[in-house]
N, C-alpha and C positions, 0 to 999 in steps of 0.2 A: 124216093127221097123222103116222103112223109114219114115212113117208119124210122129212118135214120134221124130225122128231126125230133121225133118223139123220144127216141132213145137218148139223144143228146140232152134234151130238156129235162127228162127224168133224172139223168145223171147229174147235170149241173145244178138243178134246183132241188133235188131230193124230194120230188113230188111224185105222187102215185097217179099214173095215167094209164088208160088202156093201151094195149099194143097197137091197135088200129083205131084211129079217131079222125074224123074229117077236120080239115084245117080250121073251119069256122068254130067247130066245137072245141078244138084245142085252144083257140084264142079265148073263148068264153071261160074255159077252165082256168087258164092262166090269169085272166082278168080277176076272177074270184080269188085266186091264190094271192095275187099281187095286192089286191085291196085288203085282204086279210093281213098281209105283212105290213102294209101301210098303217093299219090300225093297231097291230099288236107287237110288231118287231121291226121297226123301220130300219134299225141298224143292220139286221140280217138282210133286208132287201137291198140296201146299199152295197153290202158285201157281195151278194149274189150278182148284182149288176156289174160290179167291178170285175168279178171272176169271169163272167160271160163276155165282158169287154163291150158293154153297151156304151155308146158315145155319150158322155156327160153333157157336152155342148148341144148335141142334137136333142137329147132328152129335155134339157132346160128350154130350148127354143120351142119345141113342140108343146110343152106344158104352158109356156107363156102365150103361144098363138091360139091354143085351144082351152082357154080357161073354163069354159062351161062343160067340156067333155070329161068323162070318167078318166081320171089319171091312171087307174089300174089298166084300163083298156089301151091307153097310149103306150104304157110301159110293156104290156103284153105283146103289142104289135112290134115294138122295138126288139124284144127278146127273140121273137120268131124271125124277124128280119136278120138279126145278127147271127143266129144259129144257121140260117140258110146260107148266109155269106161264108161262114166257116166250113160248111159242108162242101160248097162249091170250090172253095180254095183248096181244101184237102184233096178233092178229086182231081183238080187241075195239077197239083204238084205230085200226086201219087202215080200219075201216068209216067211210065218209064220207057225209055227207048231200049228195047231188047237187043238191038244191034250193037250196043256199046260193049266193048270187051271188058272183062273183069278188071284189067289193069287201069282202065280209064274211069271205072266207077269209084266213088268215094267210099 
């Protein structure tokens, strides 16, 4: 799943990452990238978060509750969490029942 996560993040964020990277290192790389966007292109960050479908309410709540923590780190965690949810959902719905006749399939 980690490889699929990296592929999705690379695609959605247009960020260069190694093919295989431990999850904690991925989070560090994302934190650096997000902090860079916060400082240089905040509108792009907002667009990317919208595209990835990170919950705005959840993000605001976490930022308010953790005012002393690195905002980039909070956002990086949410990006990873959301991407993992999407992978899980895709796998869940891609399982097909092979016993269904062609007529009953959509």
